[in-house]
FIKOL-263329 format. One record per residue: residue in one letter; x, y, z of N, C-alpha, C in turn. Coordinates in steps of 0.05 Angstrom, whole numbers, padded with zeros to 5 digits, always signed. Layout:
! residues N
aXYZXYZXYZ ...
//
This chain:
! residues 241
m+00437+00394+02579+00463+00411+02573+00468+00409+02542 h+00467+00387+02531+00469+00383+02503+00450+00401+02488 y+00427+00403+02496+00404+00420+02483+00417+00450+02483 l+00424+00456+02508+00431+00484+02512+00453+00495+02493 l+00473+00475+02493+00497+00483+02473+00484+00484+02442 c+00469+00466+02436+00460+00469+02409+00440+00494+02405 s+00427+00500+02424+00413+00525+02423+00428+00548+02416 r+00451+00553+02436+00468+00575+02431+00481+00575+02402 r+00490+00550+02394+00504+00552+02367+00485+00560+02345 l+00458+00550+02350+00439+00557+02329+00432+00585+02332 r+00431+00598+02353+00426+00632+02355+00449+00645+02341 w+00475+00637+02347+00499+00649+02334+00500+00645+02302 s+00489+00622+02293+00492+00620+02267+00469+00633+02254 l+00449+00639+02265+00426+00655+02256+00435+00686+02255 a+00447+00693+02278+00458+00722+02282+00481+00728+02260 k+00496+00712+02251+00518+00719+02238+00511+00734+02209 p+00493+00724+02195+00483+00740+02172+00473+00766+02177 i+00463+00772+02203+00455+00795+02210+00479+00815+02213 w+00499+00805+02228+00521+00823+02233+00536+00827+02205 l+00537+00807+02189+00551+00810+02161+00536+00833+02148 t+00512+00830+02145+00495+00849+02130+00497+00877+02142 l+00498+00879+02168+00502+00909+02180+00530+00920+02170 l+00550+00904+02172+00578+00913+02164+00579+00919+02135 l+00565+00903+02118+00565+00909+02089+00551+00935+02081 v+00526+00938+02094+00512+00962+02092+00521+00988+02105 n+00533+00987+02127+00548+01007+02143+00576+01003+02149 p+00593+01002+02128+00622+00995+02134+00632+01017+02150 i+00651+01009+02166+00668+01030+02185+00686+01041+02166 v+00689+01070+02164+00706+01086+02147+00724+01101+02166 y+00749+01096+02160+00770+01111+02176+00782+01131+02158 s+00777+01158+02162+00787+01179+02147+00812+01189+02158 a+00831+01195+02139+00859+01203+02146+00858+01233+02155 a+00874+01240+02176+00873+01266+02188+00884+01287+02164 p+00871+01310+02163+00880+01326+02141+00906+01334+02142 v+00919+01339+02123+00947+01348+02120+00952+01376+02128 q+00968+01383+02149+00970+01411+02158+00990+01423+02138 p+00982+01443+02123+00999+01458+02107+01021+01472+02122 a+01044+01476+02109+01065+01490+02124+01059+01519+02121 d+01070+01533+02143+01067+01563+02145+01084+01576+02123 v+01108+01564+02118+01128+01574+02097+01138+01551+02081 a+01138+01550+02056+01151+01533+02036+01172+01546+02022 l+01199+01540+02027+01222+01554+02016+01237+01533+02002 a+01244+01541+01975+01259+01526+01959+01286+01545+01952 i+01308+01536+01955+01333+01550+01951+01348+01539+01931 v+01359+01557+01912+01377+01549+01889+01403+01558+01901 y+01421+01540+01903+01449+01547+01916+01471+01542+01894 d+01485+01563+01889+01501+01561+01864+01527+01544+01876 t+01532+01524+01856+01557+01508+01861+01575+01506+01836 s+01570+01530+01822+01589+01531+01797+01617+01537+01804 g+01634+01532+01783+01662+01535+01787+01669+01562+01795 s+01655+01582+01785+01662+01611+01790+01660+01620+01821 m+01646+01603+01836+01649+01603+01867+01674+01600+01882 k+01693+01589+01862+01719+01589+01877+01734+01613+01878 s+01727+01634+01861+01740+01658+01861+01734+01674+01888 t+01752+01694+01893+01752+01705+01921+01737+01731+01922 i+01727+01736+01947+01714+01765+01953+01726+01771+01981 r+01716+01797+01989+01728+01807+02016+01711+01794+02040 t+01726+01786+02060+01714+01774+02083+01704+01795+02103 q+01693+01786+02124+01684+01804+02147+01709+01821+02158 n+01731+01806+02161+01754+01819+02172+01771+01834+02155 g+01764+01836+02129+01781+01851+02111+01799+01833+02092 g+01801+01808+02098+01817+01790+02080+01802+01781+02057 h+01813+01763+02043+01798+01750+02019+01793+01719+02023 e+01773+01707+02014+01768+01679+02014+01751+01672+01991 a+01753+01649+01985+01734+01639+01963+01702+01641+01971 k+01690+01649+01946+01659+01654+01951+01646+01632+01963 h+01654+01607+01955+01639+01584+01965+01644+01579+01993 v+01665+01587+02007+01671+01586+02034+01655+01607+02048 i+01655+01628+02038+01640+01651+02051+01609+01646+02050 a+01601+01633+02026+01570+01627+02024+01564+01607+02045 k+01583+01589+02049+01573+01566+02071+01573+01579+02096 r+01589+01596+02103+01586+01610+02130+01559+01627+02131 a+01554+01639+02111+01530+01656+02111+01504+01638+02113 f+01505+01615+02097+01483+01598+02097+01478+01584+02125 g+01500+01580+02139+01501+01567+02165+01482+01584+02183 l+01488+01611+02180+01470+01631+02196+01441+01630+02188 v+01435+01625+02162+01409+01622+02150+01395+01599+02165 i+01409+01577+02168+01399+01552+02181+01393+01559+02208 d+01409+01573+02222+01401+01585+02249+01378+01599+02250 r+01373+01618+02233+01350+01631+02234+01323+01617+02224 l+01327+01599+02207+01304+01583+02202+01296+01563+02225 e+01315+01555+02240+01311+01539+02263+01294+01552+02284 r+01305+01577+02290+01291+01594+02309+01262+01600+02299 f+01257+01604+02275+01229+01609+02264+01211+01582+02268 t+01220+01561+02270+01205+01539+02276+01204+01532+02306 k+01213+01547+02323+01213+01540+02354+01188+01557+02364 r+01177+01546+02382+01154+01560+02398+01168+01581+02413 a+01154+01607+02414+01167+01629+02426+01144+01649+02434 d+01147+01661+02458+01132+01682+02467+01098+01674+02468 g+01098+01649+02477+01070+01638+02476+01055+01631+02451 q+01074+01636+02429+01060+01630+02401+01066+01602+02395 p+01048+01589+02379+01052+01558+02370+01077+01558+02352 a+01091+01531+02352+01114+01529+02334+01103+01532+02307 k+01123+01542+02289+01115+01548+02260+01129+01522+02243 r+01116+01517+02223+01127+01496+02202+01137+01508+02179 l+01163+01500+02174+01176+01510+02150+01185+01486+02134 d+01176+01485+02108+01188+01462+02094+01209+01473+02074 l+01230+01460+02074+01256+01469+02056+01264+01448+02036 a+01272+01459+02011+01283+01440+01991+01308+01457+01984 i+01327+01444+01975+01354+01457+01962+01362+01445+01939 v+01363+01463+01918+01374+01452+01889+01401+01463+01885 v+01417+01446+01876+01444+01455+01870+01452+01451+01841 f+01476+01456+01832+01488+01450+01804+01502+01424+01804 e+01500+01410+01784+01515+01385+01783+01521+01383+01752 g+01545+01390+01746+01553+01388+01717+01536+01410+01702 d+01521+01402+01682+01506+01422+01667+01476+01421+01672 h+01471+01407+01695+01441+01402+01705+01436+01409+01735 p+01410+01415+01740+01406+01421+01770+01401+01391+01784 r+01406+01392+01812+01404+01369+01825+01389+01376+01853 e+01368+01360+01859+01355+01366+01885+01371+01354+01906 a+01387+01373+01920+01404+01360+01943+01386+01354+01967 l+01365+01368+01974+01349+01363+01996+01319+01363+01985 s+01306+01343+01987+01278+01345+01976+01258+01363+02000 l+01239+01373+01985+01219+01389+02002+01206+01375+02026 r+01213+01381+02052+01202+01370+02072+01206+01387+02100 p+01193+01381+02120+01195+01401+02143+01225+01403+02149 l+01233+01428+02159+01258+01434+02164+01275+01411+02182 d+01294+01399+02172+01313+01378+02187+01340+01393+02191 v+01342+01405+02214+01367+01423+02220+01394+01405+02216 k+01389+01381+02227+01413+01361+02225+01422+01353+02197 a+01403+01348+02183+01405+01340+02154+01414+01364+02138 t+01405+01387+02141+01412+01411+02129+01443+01418+02132 r+01449+01419+02161+01476+01424+02168+01494+01403+02157 g+01486+01376+02157+01502+01355+02147+01509+01360+02115 w+01487+01369+02101+01491+01375+02072+01509+01397+02070 l+01507+01418+02085+01524+01440+02080+01553+01435+02086 a+01556+01419+02107+01585+01411+02115+01600+01393+02093 a+01585+01380+02080+01593+01363+02064+01597+01371+02031 l+01592+01395+02027+01591+01406+02003+01620+01406+01991 p+01623+01393+01968+01650+01394+01956+01659+01419+01943 t+01684+01422+01934+01693+01446+01921+01677+01449+01894 p+01664+01473+01890+01647+01473+01865+01662+01472+01840 n+01649+01459+01818+01661+01459+01792+01643+01455+01773 s+01618+01465+01777+01596+01456+01755+01591+01481+01737 s+01578+01479+01716+01567+01498+01700+01546+01516+01718 t+01534+01535+01702+01511+01550+01715+01483+01546+01702 p+01473+01521+01708+01445+01519+01695+01424+01532+01713 l+01427+01558+01711+01410+01575+01730+01378+01572+01724 g+01373+01575+01698+01346+01572+01693+01335+01547+01698 d+01348+01524+01690+01337+01498+01696+01333+01495+01726 a+01352+01505+01742+01347+01501+01775+01325+01517+01783 i+01320+01539+01772+01298+01556+01779+01271+01539+01772 e+01272+01529+01749+01246+01513+01740+01243+01488+01759 a+01264+01477+01764+01265+01452+01785+01254+01459+01809 a+01264+01482+01822+01257+01492+01849+01227+01498+01848 g+01219+01512+01828+01191+01520+01823+01172+01499+01824 r+01179+01477+01807+01164+01454+01807+01159+01440+01831 t+01179+01442+01848+01177+01429+01877+01155+01446+01894 l+01158+01472+01888+01141+01488+01907+01111+01487+01898 l+01105+01480+01871+01080+01478+01861+01062+01454+01872 t+01077+01435+01884+01065+01412+01890+01056+01410+01923 t+01066+01432+01935+01060+01428+01964+01043+01451+01974 p+01024+01444+01993+01007+01461+02005+01026+01480+02026 a+01021+01505+02025+01032+01521+02044+01020+01549+02045 a+01022+01562+02068+01012+01592+02070+01026+01609+02052 s+01051+01609+02048+01067+01625+02030+01089+01608+02019 k+01096+01615+01996+01116+01600+01979+01138+01618+01970 h+01163+01611+01972+01185+01630+01967+01206+01610+01953 l+01219+01626+01932+01241+01612+01917+01266+01633+01921 l+01285+01623+01934+01311+01642+01940+01333+01629+01922 v+01343+01647+01906+01367+01641+01890+01391+01657+01898 l+01412+01639+01906+01441+01651+01912+01459+01646+01890 t+01468+01665+01875+01486+01658+01851+01504+01678+01848 d+01528+01674+01835+01549+01691+01831+01554+01694+01797 g+01536+01683+01783+01540+01685+01753+01516+01684+01737 e+01518+01690+01711+01500+01687+01691+01493+01658+01687 n+01470+01653+01673+01463+01626+01662+01481+01619+01639 t+01492+01594+01641+01510+01584+01619+01500+01562+01605 v+01478+01548+01610+01470+01525+01598+01441+01521+01605 g+01426+01510+01587+01397+01506+01593+01378+01528+01587 i+01356+01529+01594+01336+01550+01592+01345+01577+01606 t+01335+01599+01598+01342+01623+01609+01325+01627+01635 p+01338+01642+01656+01323+01647+01682+01297+01660+01674 l+01296+01678+01655+01270+01694+01649+01253+01672+01638 n+01257+01655+01622+01238+01637+01611+01229+01618+01634 a+01245+01610+01653+01237+01593+01675+01219+01608+01692 l+01225+01633+01697+01207+01651+01717+01180+01656+01702 t+01180+01663+01676+01153+01664+01662+01137+01641+01662 a+01150+01616+01660+01135+01592+01657+01121+01584+01684 l+01139+01594+01704+01129+01588+01734+01105+01607+01740 q+01106+01634+01732+01084+01649+01736+01061+01644+01721 k+01063+01630+01696+01038+01622+01680+01024+01600+01696 q+01041+01582+01709+01031+01558+01724+01018+01564+01746 t+01020+01588+01759+01009+01597+01783+00985+01616+01775 q+00984+01625+01752+00959+01641+01744+00934+01628+01751 g+00914+01645+01763+00890+01634+01769+00886+01617+01796 q+00911+01613+01809+00916+01602+01833+00913+01624+01857 d+00903+01617+01879+00902+01637+01902+00929+01644+01913 q+00949+01632+01906+00975+01634+01916+00997+01636+01897 a+01014+01658+01899+01036+01662+01884+01062+01648+01894 i+01081+01647+01877+01110+01639+01887+01128+01662+01885 f+01137+01671+01904+01153+01695+01906+01183+01690+01900 v+01196+01700+01884+01223+01696+01873+01242+01715+01883 h+01265+01713+01897+01283+01728+01908+01311+01721+01896 m+01323+01739+01883+01351+01736+01872+01371+01751+01889 l+01391+01736+01897+01414+01750+01909+01438+01745+01893 a+01448+01766+01881+01470+01768+01860+01497+01771+01878 l+01512+01751+01880+01537+01753+01893+01560+01760+01875 d+01573+01783+01880+01597+01789+01866+01589+01795+01835 i+01566+01799+01831+01558+01805+01803+01537+01830+01802 p+01537+01846+01785+01517+01870+01785+01492+01861+01782 p+01474+01868+01801+01444+01862+01798+01432+01866+01775 k+01441+01887+01758+01430+01893+01731+01432+01870+01713 v+01450+01851+01717+01450+01829+01701+01424+01816+01702 f+01410+01816+01722+01384+01801+01727+01360+01823+01725 a+01362+01845+01712+01344+01866+01707+01318+01855+01696 s+01322+01834+01676+01296+01826+01664+01277+01808+01681 l+01294+01795+01702+01277+01783+01723+01266+01800+01743 q+01278+01824+01748+01265+01843+01768+01241+01854+01753 k+01244+01861+01727+01222+01870+01710+01198+01853+01711 a+01203+01826+01712+01182+01806+01712+01172+01800+01738 g+01181+01812+01762+01167+01809+01786+01186+01798+01808 a+01209+01789+01801+01229+01778+01822+01243+01800+01836 t+01249+01795+01862+01263+01814+01878+01293+01808+01872 v+01309+01829+01863+01339+01826+01858+01354+01842+01878 i+01372+01831+01888+01391+01845+01909+01417+01840+01904 g+01437+01855+01906+01465+01849+01901+01482+01850+01931 a+01506+01835+01927+01523+01829+01953+01550+01832+01942 a+01569+01848+01947+01596+01848+01939+01615+01833+01955 d+01608+01829+01980+01629+01817+02002+01614+01801+02021 e+01626+01793+02042+01614+01775+02061+01594+01791+02079 k+01602+01815+02083+01586+01831+02104+01558+01836+02089 q+01561+01846+02063+01536+01850+02051+01518+01825+02044 l+01534+01802+02041+01520+01778+02036+01501+01770+02060 q+01514+01773+02083+01501+01766+02111+01477+01786+02111 s+01481+01812+02108+01462+01832+02110+01438+01829+02094 q+01444+01822+02066+01423+01819+02049+01408+01794+02052 l+01419+01771+02062+01404+01749+02070+01386+01753+02092 d+01397+01768+02112+01379+01775+02135+01354+01789+02125 f+01359+01810+02109+01338+01826+02099+01319+01811+02083 i+01323+01795+02067+01305+01776+02052+01291+01760+02071 l+01302+01748+02087+01288+01726+02106+01270+01744+02124 e+01279+01763+02135+01263+01779+02156+01240+01795+02142 n+01247+01807+02122+01227+01824+02110+01210+01814+02087 q+01218+01791+02076+01203+01780+02056+01193+01753+02057 i+01209+01736+02069+01203+01708+02071+01188+01701+02094 l+01198+01705+02116+01187+01698+02144+01167+01717+02156 v+01169+01742+02145+01151+01762+02157+01121+01758+02158 e+01109+01746+02137+01082+01739+02135+01071+01718+02156 a+01087+01700+02161+01081+01680+02178+01087+01684+02209 q+01100+01707+02217+01103+01715+02244+01082+01726+02259 
//
């Protein structure tokens, strides 16, 4: 019996180097699953400047502050984005990555970092928005939103700007757009920029339109909702449907 135990121990001690050698020569490699790119990556520049406290016409013919009307309209945008990500008509669910950049003082701030659409978090952010009182660092905000989009893989990339005023501080929107276009040169994928001018003549952003951005105006709540629907359905979500 003692001999049998010794014999087994000897065989194991002789086998160990062989197993160690095999592991060193042929290590087990665990590869990470490939990252699935989003169908759409959308960065939104949402104007929180003090001028959003002035009023425009509502759906029912009254007048309300632009920031209140914009919150209602953006609530509908969230509804539409949520429907986009749901499985429908036998088609697989879509992935939409969303980031939101706002104004804070003289600088842009990333209110929501780019990530798959989180409806609860996005609605929570919208509900908690304070009364706007910032400057309008529009160019800096476009630059920040564009930088976010550059870092993510996606089938299509879009930058949507909702603003009611001209740039008041920082780099100009045209310089920001030009720099973004230079960064995407030579790449397979462009970043499409859509400007929605609320209560301000679209011609104010004519230089951006000439540089390739889509520029659309809205004078009141009805037009704002209509133009947001148009941009979403015909320019942002259409390619991924």
